[in-house]
Rosetta silent file (secondary structure, phi, psi, omega in degrees, C-alpha in Angstrom):
SEQUENCE: XXXXXXXXXXXXXXXXXXXXXXXXXXXXXXXXXXXXXXXXXXXXXXXXXXXXXXXXXXXXXX
SCORE:     score description
SCORE:     0.000 S_00000001
   1 L     0.000  132.576  178.808   47.181   40.540  -26.969 S_00000001
   2 E  -107.138  132.071  176.742   47.240   39.027  -23.481 S_00000001
   3 E  -120.932  121.251 -178.318   44.166   39.124  -21.250 S_00000001
   4 E  -103.872  155.272 -176.678   44.651   38.216  -17.569 S_00000001
   5 E  -137.385  157.510  178.142   42.031   37.182  -15.009 S_00000001
   6 L   -85.594  -22.923 -178.140   41.772   36.829  -11.234 S_00000001
   7 L  -149.697  163.857  177.838   39.934   33.497  -11.364 S_00000001
   8 H   -65.200  -40.234  179.788   39.000   30.663  -13.696 S_00000001
   9 H   -61.490  -43.592  177.512   35.313   31.615  -13.459 S_00000001
  10 H   -61.114  -41.871 -179.714   36.070   35.192  -14.512 S_00000001
  11 H   -64.959  -47.749 -179.157   38.129   33.893  -17.443 S_00000001
  12 H   -62.215  -40.447  178.282   35.490   31.437  -18.659 S_00000001
  13 H   -62.625  -45.039  179.354   32.813   34.129  -18.421 S_00000001
  14 H   -62.638  -45.921 -179.861   34.941   36.575  -20.433 S_00000001
  15 H   -59.054  -47.509 -178.515   35.751   33.967  -23.061 S_00000001
  16 H   -60.024  -34.975 -178.265   32.084   32.990  -23.436 S_00000001
  17 H   -80.805  -17.562 -170.625   31.078   36.629  -23.921 S_00000001
  18 H  -118.458    5.458  176.381   33.814   37.481  -26.410 S_00000001
  19 E  -108.697  157.934 -176.183   34.126   34.615  -28.873 S_00000001
  20 L   -89.628  -24.588 -174.448   32.075   34.030  -31.967 S_00000001
  21 L  -150.291  170.778 -176.594   31.841   30.242  -31.936 S_00000001
  22 H   -66.625  -34.847  178.892   32.322   27.065  -29.921 S_00000001
  23 H   -60.865  -43.660  178.203   35.624   26.203  -31.600 S_00000001
  24 H   -65.762  -40.259  177.852   37.119   29.508  -30.430 S_00000001
  25 H   -59.035  -49.237 -178.362   35.712   28.978  -26.939 S_00000001
  26 H   -63.478  -39.837 -179.929   37.304   25.530  -26.674 S_00000001
  27 H   -62.832  -46.652  179.331   40.629   26.760  -28.005 S_00000001
  28 H   -69.841  -34.608  177.792   40.847   29.592  -25.467 S_00000001
  29 H   -63.852  -43.008  177.851   39.606   27.358  -22.633 S_00000001
  30 H   -64.620  -40.743  177.559   42.368   24.862  -23.368 S_00000001
  31 H   -63.376  -41.283  177.336   44.918   27.662  -23.516 S_00000001
  32 H   -58.900  -47.474  179.091   43.630   28.984  -20.175 S_00000001
  33 H   -61.128  -45.654  179.859   44.020   25.546  -18.587 S_00000001
  34 H   -59.812  -48.110 -178.586   47.520   25.115  -20.016 S_00000001
  35 H   -61.551  -38.109  179.806   48.641   28.548  -18.820 S_00000001
  36 H   -70.347  -42.335 -179.232   47.350   27.901  -15.315 S_00000001
  37 H   -64.229  -45.372 -172.670   48.939   24.440  -15.071 S_00000001
  38 H   -96.962  -19.508 -179.428   52.344   25.502  -16.391 S_00000001
  39 H  -116.850  -15.883 -179.721   52.541   29.199  -15.461 S_00000001
  40 L    74.514   18.414 -179.532   50.250   29.384  -12.410 S_00000001
  41 L  -131.164  150.560  174.941   48.284   32.285  -13.891 S_00000001
  42 E   -94.840  106.149  175.591   44.856   32.680  -15.464 S_00000001
  43 E  -158.882  159.710  172.025   45.361   34.308  -18.864 S_00000001
  44 E  -128.230  151.573 -179.010   44.836   33.840  -22.577 S_00000001
  45 E  -131.786  128.986  178.780   46.968   35.170  -25.354 S_00000001
  46 L  -138.179  141.385 -179.360   45.792   35.641  -28.916 S_00000001
  47 L  -164.553 -157.587 -178.734   47.459   37.002  -32.014 S_00000001
  48 L   -68.495  -14.608 -178.823   48.322   35.912  -35.553 S_00000001
  49 L   -78.264  -12.639  177.716   49.776   32.644  -34.200 S_00000001
  50 L  -131.745   72.589 -176.141   46.339   31.253  -33.340 S_00000001
  51 L   -68.965  -10.689  178.823   44.032   32.103  -36.255 S_00000001
  52 L   -71.188  -11.452 -178.932   41.452   29.511  -35.156 S_00000001
  53 L   -89.892  121.836 -179.290   40.220   31.977  -32.531 S_00000001
  54 L  -112.963  100.769 -178.571   37.380   34.154  -33.789 S_00000001
  55 E   -90.298  158.864  175.136   36.728   37.014  -31.356 S_00000001
  56 L   -58.055  141.704 -176.806   33.859   39.447  -31.400 S_00000001
  57 H   -62.130  -26.810 -179.825   34.613   42.366  -33.676 S_00000001
  58 H   -58.816  -32.315 -179.560   34.110   44.857  -30.816 S_00000001
  59 H   -66.845  -33.583 -177.706   37.398   43.708  -29.267 S_00000001
  60 H   -77.910  -17.591  178.791   39.366   44.619  -32.364 S_00000001
  61 H   -75.344  -18.659 -176.435   37.900   48.134  -32.410 S_00000001
  62 L   -83.693    0.000    0.000   39.578   48.994  -29.074 S_00000001
């Protein structure tokens, strides 16, 4: 699942509200930085390829 944002602040706020732990926050923050540097867009992508990310269960219910 890919989640896009209009700004870095919006992305960081979303990440902080939707992850379960600091490790997941750091992983998504690094991915956000990488995507912006190399793709010029603010987004994160998570799926079975990055199992270290632990999102809030509410996201999986949607």
